[in-house]
DSSP file (Angstrom, degrees, kcal/mol; ACC not computed):
  #  RESIDUE AA STRUCTURE BP1 BP2  ACC     N-H-->O    O-->H-N    N-H-->O    O-->H-N    TCO  KAPPA ALPHA  PHI   PSI    X-CA   Y-CA   Z-CA
    1    1 A M              0   0    0      0, 0.0    34,-0.2     0, 0.0     2,-0.1   0.000 360.0 360.0 360.0 144.1   87.9   93.2  113.0
    2    2 A Y        +     0   0    0     33,-0.1     2,-0.1    32,-0.1    33,-0.1  -0.372 360.0  47.7 -84.8 167.7   90.5   90.5  112.9
    3    3 A G  S    S-     0   0    0     32,-0.2     2,-0.2    -2,-0.1    34,-0.2  -0.365  85.5 -61.9  97.0-176.7   94.0   90.9  111.3
    4    4 A E  E     -A   36   0A   0     32,-3.4    32,-2.7    -2,-0.1     2,-0.5  -0.662  40.7-116.8-108.0 162.5   96.7   93.5  111.5
    5    5 A T  E     -     0   0A   0     -2,-0.2    72,-0.5    29,-0.2     2,-0.4  -0.864  28.7-174.3-101.6 131.7   96.8   97.1  110.5
    6    6 A V  E     -AB  33  76A   0     27,-2.7    27,-3.2    -2,-0.5     2,-0.5  -0.968  14.5-144.8-123.8 140.1   99.1   98.3  107.8
    7    7 A T  E     -AB  32  75A   0     68,-1.8    68,-2.8    -2,-0.4     2,-0.6  -0.922   9.9-149.8-106.6 128.5   99.8  101.9  106.7
    8    8 A I  E     -AB  31  74A   0     23,-3.2    23,-2.7    -2,-0.5     2,-0.7  -0.864   3.8-160.5 -98.0 122.4  100.4  102.6  103.0
    9    9 A L  E     - B   0  73A   0     64,-3.3    64,-2.4    -2,-0.6     2,-0.3  -0.905  16.7-147.0-101.4 109.2  102.7  105.5  102.3
   10   10 A H        -     0   0    0     -2,-0.7     2,-0.2    17,-0.3    62,-0.1  -0.595  17.1-115.7 -82.5 132.8  102.0  106.5   98.7
   11   11 A R        -     0   0    0     -2,-0.3     2,-0.4    15,-0.2    15,-0.2  -0.474  36.6-173.1 -68.2 132.2  104.9  107.9   96.7
   12   12 A T  E     -H   25   0B   0     13,-2.8    13,-2.0    -2,-0.2     2,-0.4  -0.992  26.7-120.9-130.3 132.6  104.3  111.5   95.7
   13   13 A Q  E     -H   24   0B   0     -2,-0.4    11,-0.3    11,-0.2     3,-0.1  -0.599  28.4-179.4 -72.9 128.4  106.4  113.7   93.5
   14   14 A T  E     -     0   0B   0      9,-2.7     2,-0.3    -2,-0.4    10,-0.2   0.493  53.7 -64.8-108.3  -7.0  107.5  116.8   95.5
   15   15 A G  E     -H   23   0B   0      8,-1.1     8,-2.5     5,-0.0     2,-0.3  -0.992  59.7 -69.0 158.3-154.2  109.5  118.7   92.9
   16   16 A T  E     -H   22   0B   0     -2,-0.3     2,-0.1     6,-0.3     5,-0.0  -0.963  34.6-124.0-135.8 154.2  112.6  118.3   90.8
   17   17 A D    >   -     0   0    0      4,-2.8     3,-2.0    -2,-0.3     6,-0.1  -0.217  47.6 -83.4 -86.2-175.4  116.3  118.4   91.6
   18   18 A R  T 3  S+     0   0    0      1,-0.3    -1,-0.1     2,-0.1    -2,-0.0   0.639 130.3  53.6 -68.5 -11.5  118.9  120.8   90.0
   19   19 A Y  T 3  S-     0   0    0      2,-0.1    -1,-0.3     3,-0.0     0, 0.0   0.379 121.1-104.6 -99.7   2.2  119.2  118.4   87.0
   20   20 A G  S <  S+     0   0    0     -3,-2.0    -2,-0.1     1,-0.3    -5,-0.0   0.515  75.0 139.6  87.9   5.8  115.4  118.4   86.3
   21   21 A N        -     0   0    0      1,-0.1    -4,-2.8    -5,-0.0    -1,-0.3  -0.598  59.2-103.8 -81.2 143.5  114.9  114.9   87.7
   22   22 A P  E     -H   16   0B   0      0, 0.0     2,-0.3     0, 0.0    -6,-0.3  -0.353  30.5-150.2 -65.9 145.9  111.8  114.3   89.8
   23   23 A T  E     -H   15   0B   0     -8,-2.5    -9,-2.7    -6,-0.1    -8,-1.1  -0.899  14.6-158.4-114.2 149.3  112.1  114.1   93.6
   24   24 A Y  E     -H   13   0B   0     -2,-0.3     2,-0.3   -11,-0.3   -11,-0.2  -0.846  14.0-176.3-129.2 159.7  109.8  112.1   95.7
   25   25 A D  E     -H   12   0B   0    -13,-2.0   -13,-2.8    -2,-0.3    -2,-0.0  -0.946  25.2-135.0-145.6 165.0  108.5  111.7   99.3
   26   26 A W        -     0   0    0     -2,-0.3   -15,-0.2   -15,-0.2   -13,-0.0  -0.768  33.2-155.3-122.7  81.5  106.2  109.4  101.1
   27   27 A P        -     0   0    0      0, 0.0   -17,-0.3     0, 0.0     3,-0.1  -0.230  18.4-105.6 -66.7 145.8  104.0  111.7  103.2
   28   28 A E  S    S+     0   0    0      1,-0.2   -19,-0.1   -19,-0.1     3,-0.0  -0.716  90.4  46.7 -98.2 156.5  102.3  110.6  106.4
   29   29 A P  S    S+     0   0    0      0, 0.0    -1,-0.2     0, 0.0     2,-0.0  -0.967  80.9 178.4 -85.3 -13.0   99.8  109.8  107.7
   30   30 A G        -     0   0    0    -23,-0.1     2,-0.5    -3,-0.1   -21,-0.2  -0.269  42.1 -46.9  81.5-172.5   99.2  107.5  104.7
   31   31 A T  E     -A    8   0A   0    -23,-2.7   -23,-3.2    -2,-0.0     2,-0.5  -0.892  52.4-143.6-103.3 123.3   96.3  105.2  104.1
   32   32 A I  E     -A    7   0A   0     -2,-0.5     2,-0.5   -25,-0.2   -25,-0.2  -0.755  15.7-170.1 -91.0 127.7   95.4  102.9  107.0
   33   33 A V  E     -A    6   0A   0    -27,-3.2   -27,-2.7    -2,-0.5     3,-0.3  -0.976   3.7-166.2-120.8 122.1   94.3   99.4  106.0
   34   34 A T  E     +     0   0A   0     -2,-0.5   -29,-0.2   -29,-0.2   -30,-0.1  -0.603  62.3  44.8-101.1 165.1   92.8   97.0  108.6
   35   35 A G  E    S+     0   0A   0      1,-0.2     2,-0.2    -2,-0.2    -1,-0.2   0.787  75.6 149.3  76.9  28.7   92.2   93.3  108.4
   36   36 A C  E     -A    4   0A   0    -32,-2.7   -32,-3.4    -3,-0.3     2,-0.4  -0.613  37.6-145.6 -93.3 154.0   95.5   92.3  106.9
   37   37 A A  E     -C   61   0A   0     24,-2.1    24,-3.1    -2,-0.2     2,-0.5  -0.943  12.7-151.4-113.9 142.8   97.5   89.1  107.4
   38   38 A I  E     -C   60   0A   0     -2,-0.4     2,-0.3    22,-0.2    22,-0.2  -0.958  12.1-174.3-119.4 129.5  101.3   89.2  107.4
   39   39 A G  E     -C   59   0A   0     20,-3.2    20,-3.3    -2,-0.5     2,-0.3  -0.929  26.0-115.6-122.3 148.7  103.5   86.2  106.3
   40   40 A D  E     -C   58   0A   0     -2,-0.3    18,-0.3    18,-0.2     3,-0.1  -0.649  20.4-175.4 -83.7 133.1  107.2   85.9  106.5
   41   41 A R  E     -     0   0A   0     16,-2.8    17,-0.2    -2,-0.3    -1,-0.1   0.382  48.9-117.0-103.1  -0.8  109.2   85.6  103.3
   42   42 A G  E     -C   57   0A   0     15,-0.7    15,-2.2     2,-0.0    -1,-0.3  -0.223  23.3 -88.2  95.9 174.6  112.5   85.0  105.2
   43   43 A T  E     -C   56   0A   0     13,-0.2     2,-0.4    -3,-0.1    13,-0.2  -0.863  27.6-158.7-124.2 160.7  115.8   86.8  105.5
   44   44 A E  E     -C   55   0A   0     11,-2.0    11,-2.8    -2,-0.3    -2,-0.0  -0.999   7.7-164.8-141.1 138.1  118.9   86.6  103.5
   45   45 A E        -     0   0    0     -2,-0.4     9,-0.2     9,-0.2    -2,-0.0  -0.793  17.7-159.8-124.0  87.8  122.5   87.6  104.4
   46   46 A P        -     0   0    0      0, 0.0     2,-0.5     0, 0.0    -2,-0.0  -0.342  22.4-114.8 -67.4 148.0  124.5   87.9  101.2
   47   47 A T        +     0   0    0      5,-0.1     2,-0.3    -2,-0.0     5,-0.1  -0.727  45.9 157.5 -87.5 127.3  128.3   87.6  101.6
   48   48 A N        -     0   0    0     -2,-0.5     3,-0.5     3,-0.5     0, 0.0  -0.971  39.1-140.0-148.6 131.3  130.1   90.8  100.7
   49   49 A I  S    S+     0   0    0     -2,-0.3    -1,-0.1     1,-0.2     3,-0.1   0.875 102.5  35.3 -62.5 -39.4  133.6   91.7  102.0
   50   50 A N  S    S+     0   0    0      1,-0.1     2,-0.3     0, 0.0    -1,-0.2   0.506 123.0  33.7 -95.8  -4.8  132.8   95.4  102.5
   51   51 A R        -     0   0    0     -3,-0.5    -3,-0.5     2,-0.1    -1,-0.1  -0.999  51.4-159.8-152.6 147.6  129.2   95.2  103.6
   52   52 A A        +     0   0    0     61,-0.6    -5,-0.1    -2,-0.3     2,-0.1  -0.551  28.0 173.0-128.8  68.3  127.0   92.9  105.7
   53   53 A P        -     0   0    0      0, 0.0     2,-0.5     0, 0.0    60,-0.2  -0.379  21.1-147.8 -76.1 156.3  123.4   93.7  104.7
   54   54 A V  E     - D   0 112A   0     58,-2.8    58,-2.4    -9,-0.2     2,-0.5  -0.995   7.3-154.3-121.9 125.9  120.4   91.8  105.8
   55   55 A Y  E     -CD  44 111A   0    -11,-2.8   -11,-2.0    -2,-0.5     2,-0.4  -0.891  12.0-171.7-101.3 123.9  117.4   91.5  103.5
   56   56 A E  E     -CD  43 110A   0     54,-2.9    54,-2.2    -2,-0.5     2,-0.4  -0.952   2.5-168.1-116.9 135.5  114.0   90.9  105.2
   57   57 A G  E     -CD  42 109A   0    -15,-2.2   -16,-2.8    -2,-0.4   -15,-0.7  -0.961   7.0-178.3-127.8 143.7  110.9   90.1  103.3
   58   58 A L  E     -CD  40 108A   0     50,-2.4    50,-3.0    -2,-0.4     2,-0.5  -0.938  19.4-139.9-131.0 155.3  107.2   89.9  104.2
   59   59 A T  E     -CD  39 107A   0    -20,-3.3   -20,-3.2    -2,-0.3     2,-0.5  -0.981  17.6-158.2-114.2 128.3  104.0   89.0  102.4
   60   60 A V  E     -CD  38 106A   0     46,-3.3    46,-2.7    -2,-0.5     2,-0.7  -0.926   5.5-161.1-110.1 126.3  101.0   91.2  103.1
   61   61 A Y  E     +CD  37 105A   0    -24,-3.1   -24,-2.1    -2,-0.5    44,-0.2  -0.918  23.1 179.6-105.4 106.4   97.5   89.8  102.4
   62   62 A A  E     - D   0 104A   0     42,-3.2    42,-2.7    -2,-0.7   -26,-0.1  -0.639  33.8 -84.0-107.1 162.3   95.2   92.9  102.3
   63   63 A P  E >   - D   0 103A   0      0, 0.0     3,-1.6     0, 0.0    40,-0.2  -0.234  59.7 -82.7 -62.0 153.5   91.4   93.2  101.6
   64   64 A A  T 3  S+     0   0    0     38,-0.6     3,-0.1     1,-0.2    40,-0.1  -0.253 115.8  30.1 -55.2 140.9   90.2   93.3   98.1
   65   65 A G  T 3  S+     0   0    0      1,-0.3     2,-0.3    38,-0.1    -1,-0.2   0.399  77.6 148.6  89.0  -2.8   90.4   96.7   96.5
   66   66 A T    <   -     0   0    0     -3,-1.6     2,-0.7     1,-0.1    -1,-0.3  -0.517  42.4-139.3 -67.5 125.3   93.4   97.9   98.5
   67   67 A A        +     0   0    0     -2,-0.3     2,-0.4    -3,-0.1    -1,-0.1  -0.791  33.9 160.2 -94.1 113.5   95.4  100.3   96.2
   68   68 A V        -     0   0    0     -2,-0.7    19,-0.5     4,-0.0   -58,-0.0  -0.998  22.7-152.6-134.2 128.7   99.2   99.8   96.5
   69   69 A G    >   -     0   0    0     -2,-0.4     3,-1.5    17,-0.1    14,-0.1  -0.616  28.5-113.1 -98.3 161.2  101.7  100.9   93.9
   70   70 A P  T 3  S+     0   0    0      0, 0.0    15,-0.4     0, 0.0    -1,-0.1   0.632 116.9  47.4 -68.1 -13.0  105.1   99.4   93.2
   71   71 A H  T 3  S+     0   0    0     13,-0.1    15,-0.1   -60,-0.1     2,-0.0   0.280  91.4 105.8-109.7   8.8  106.9  102.5   94.6
   72   72 A D    <   -     0   0    0     -3,-1.5    11,-2.0   -62,-0.1     2,-0.3  -0.265  61.6-133.1 -80.2 172.3  104.9  102.8   97.8
   73   73 A R  E     -BE   9  82A   0    -64,-2.4   -64,-3.3     9,-0.2     2,-0.4  -0.918  10.8-146.4-124.3 153.6  106.1  102.0  101.3
   74   74 A L  E     -BE   8  81A   0      7,-2.6     7,-3.1    -2,-0.3     2,-0.7  -0.966   5.7-147.5-122.4 136.5  104.3  100.0  104.0
   75   75 A V  E     +BE   7  80A   0    -68,-2.8   -68,-1.8    -2,-0.4     2,-0.5  -0.917  26.5 176.7-101.5 112.6  104.5  100.5  107.7
   76   76 A I  E >   -BE   6  79A   0      3,-2.8     3,-1.8    -2,-0.7   -70,-0.1  -0.971  68.1 -18.3-122.8 118.0  104.1   97.1  109.3
   77   77 A R  T 3  S-     0   0    0    -72,-0.5    -1,-0.1    -2,-0.5     3,-0.1   0.845 128.8 -52.7  54.3  36.0  104.4   96.6  113.0
   78   78 A G  T 3  S+     0   0    0      1,-0.2     2,-0.4    -3,-0.0    -1,-0.3   0.457 117.3 109.3  84.1   1.8  106.1  100.0  113.3
   79   79 A V  E <   -E   76   0A   0     -3,-1.8    -3,-2.8    31,-0.0     2,-0.5  -0.908  66.1-127.6-114.3 139.5  108.8   99.3  110.7
   80   80 A V  E     -E   75   0A   0     -2,-0.4     2,-0.3    -5,-0.2    -5,-0.2  -0.736  29.5-178.1 -89.9 128.9  108.9  100.8  107.2
   81   81 A Y  E     -E   74   0A   0     -7,-3.1    -7,-2.6    -2,-0.5     2,-0.3  -0.889  24.6-123.0-121.4 152.6  109.2   98.4  104.2
   82   82 A E  E     -EF  73 109A   0     27,-3.0    27,-2.6    -2,-0.3     2,-0.3  -0.731  32.3-111.2 -88.7 143.6  109.5   99.0  100.5
   83   83 A V  E     - F   0 108A   0    -11,-2.0     2,-0.8    -2,-0.3    25,-0.3  -0.632  28.5-147.0 -72.1 133.3  106.9   97.4   98.2
   84   84 A D        -     0   0    0     23,-3.4    23,-0.3    -2,-0.3     2,-0.2  -0.795  57.7 -37.9-109.2  88.2  108.7   94.7   96.2
   85   85 A G  S    S-     0   0    0     -2,-0.8     2,-0.2   -15,-0.4    22,-0.0  -0.486  99.4 -25.6  95.0-167.2  107.0   94.6   92.7
   86   86 A E        -     0   0    0     -2,-0.2    21,-0.2     1,-0.1     2,-0.2  -0.554  62.5-112.9 -84.2 146.0  103.4   94.9   91.7
   87   87 A A        -     0   0    0    -19,-0.5     2,-0.4    -2,-0.2    19,-0.2  -0.550  36.0-151.0 -72.3 144.6  100.5   94.2   94.0
   88   88 A L  E     -G  105   0A   0     17,-2.6    17,-3.6    -2,-0.2     2,-0.3  -0.934   9.3-130.0-123.0 142.5   98.5   91.1   92.9
   89   89 A E  E     -G  104   0A   0     -2,-0.4     2,-0.4    15,-0.2    15,-0.2  -0.692  24.0-154.1 -82.9 142.2   94.8   90.2   93.2
   90   90 A W  E     -G  103   0A   0     13,-2.3    12,-3.0    -2,-0.3    13,-1.2  -0.929   6.2-162.7-117.9 149.0   94.2   86.7   94.5
   91   91 A R        -     0   0    0     -2,-0.4     7,-0.1    10,-0.2     8,-0.1  -0.969  20.6-120.7-129.7 141.2   91.1   84.7   93.9
   92   92 A S    >   -     0   0    0      8,-0.4     3,-0.7    -2,-0.4     8,-0.1  -0.687  10.0-161.2 -85.3 128.1   89.8   81.6   95.8
   93   93 A P  T 3  S+     0   0    0      0, 0.0    -1,-0.1     0, 0.0     5,-0.1   0.486  87.1  66.8 -81.2  -0.8   89.4   78.4   93.7
   94   94 A Y  T 3  S+     0   0    0      3,-0.1    -2,-0.0     4,-0.0     4,-0.0   0.296  89.8  69.9-104.5   8.4   87.1   77.1   96.5
   95   95 A T  S <  S-     0   0    0     -3,-0.7     3,-0.4     1,-0.1    -4,-0.0  -0.887  82.4-120.5-124.3 157.0   84.2   79.5   96.1
   96   96 A P  S    S+     0   0    0      0, 0.0     2,-1.0     0, 0.0     3,-0.3   0.753 108.2  69.9 -65.2 -22.1   81.5   79.9   93.5
   97   97 A Q    >   +     0   0    0      1,-0.2     3,-2.0     2,-0.1    -5,-0.2  -0.291  60.1 148.0 -89.9  50.8   82.7   83.5   93.0
   98   98 A I  T 3   +     0   0    0     -2,-1.0    -1,-0.2    -3,-0.4     4,-0.1   0.745  68.0  52.7 -60.9 -24.6   86.0   82.3   91.4
   99   99 A F  T 3  S+     0   0    0     -3,-0.3    -1,-0.3     2,-0.1    -2,-0.1   0.436  91.9  86.1 -94.9   2.2   86.1   85.4   89.2
  100  100 A S  S <  S-     0   0    0     -3,-2.0    -8,-0.4    -8,-0.1    -3,-0.0  -0.865  86.8-108.6-102.8 137.8   85.7   88.0   91.9
  101  101 A P        -     0   0    0      0, 0.0   -10,-0.2     0, 0.0   -37,-0.1  -0.320  25.4-170.5 -64.6 141.5   88.9   89.1   93.8
  102  102 A R        -     0   0    0    -12,-3.0   -38,-0.6     1,-0.3     2,-0.3   0.607  62.6 -37.3-103.9 -19.9   89.2   88.0   97.4
  103  103 A G  E     -DG  63  90A   0    -13,-1.2   -13,-2.3   -40,-0.2     2,-0.4  -0.985  58.0 -91.3 177.8-176.6   92.2   90.2   98.3
  104  104 A V  E     -DG  62  89A   0    -42,-2.7   -42,-3.2    -2,-0.3     2,-0.5  -0.977  25.3-152.2-124.1 133.9   95.4   91.8   97.4
  105  105 A V  E     -DG  61  88A   0    -17,-3.6   -17,-2.6    -2,-0.4     2,-0.4  -0.922  15.8-177.8-107.5 128.5   98.9   90.3   97.9
  106  106 A V  E     -D   60   0A   0    -46,-2.7   -46,-3.3    -2,-0.5     2,-0.4  -0.992  17.1-146.1-128.3 129.6  101.8   92.6   98.4
  107  107 A Y  E     -D   59   0A   0     -2,-0.4   -23,-3.4   -23,-0.3     2,-0.3  -0.806  20.2-168.8 -93.1 135.7  105.4   91.7   98.8
  108  108 A A  E     -DF  58  83A   0    -50,-3.0   -50,-2.4    -2,-0.4     2,-0.3  -0.930   4.5-172.7-126.0 148.1  107.4   93.9  101.1
  109  109 A K  E     -DF  57  82A   0    -27,-2.6   -27,-3.0    -2,-0.3     2,-0.3  -0.964   9.3-168.1-139.9 157.1  111.2   94.1  101.7
  110  110 A R  E     -D   56   0A   0    -54,-2.2   -54,-2.9    -2,-0.3     2,-0.5  -0.986   7.9-157.2-144.9 133.6  113.6   95.9  104.0
  111  111 A V  E     -D   55   0A   0     -2,-0.3     2,-0.4   -56,-0.2   -56,-0.2  -0.954  12.4-175.7-114.2 128.6  117.4   96.1  103.7
  112  112 A E  E      D   54   0A   0    -58,-2.4   -58,-2.8    -2,-0.5    -2,-0.0  -0.983 360.0 360.0-125.7 132.5  119.5   96.8  106.7
  113  113 A G              0   0    0     -2,-0.4   -61,-0.6   -60,-0.2    -1,-0.1   0.444 360.0 360.0 100.7 360.0  123.2   97.3  106.9
């Protein structure tokens, strides 16, 4: 199969903290999705006197039916990214099956620094 492999780490509630707030983890091995395409969304280096973070963004085009939540994480090329927003279905305007989903688009981000 063509494309890249992405691993989805689904957020799971693991308990509560001493204040009663839920605590979460992203257990491995996760869900392996093959046949993905990865696109660059660019990087950003905001100016801040006390900190120099770098924001990196990717767009993941996954097969139709891929289940990704807004709080999940993605392992892309060995690097862990946060899902940035809701996953969206995309549909091709160039096929007779215009109302059937063709894939899932997921935005991913990573902050370093």
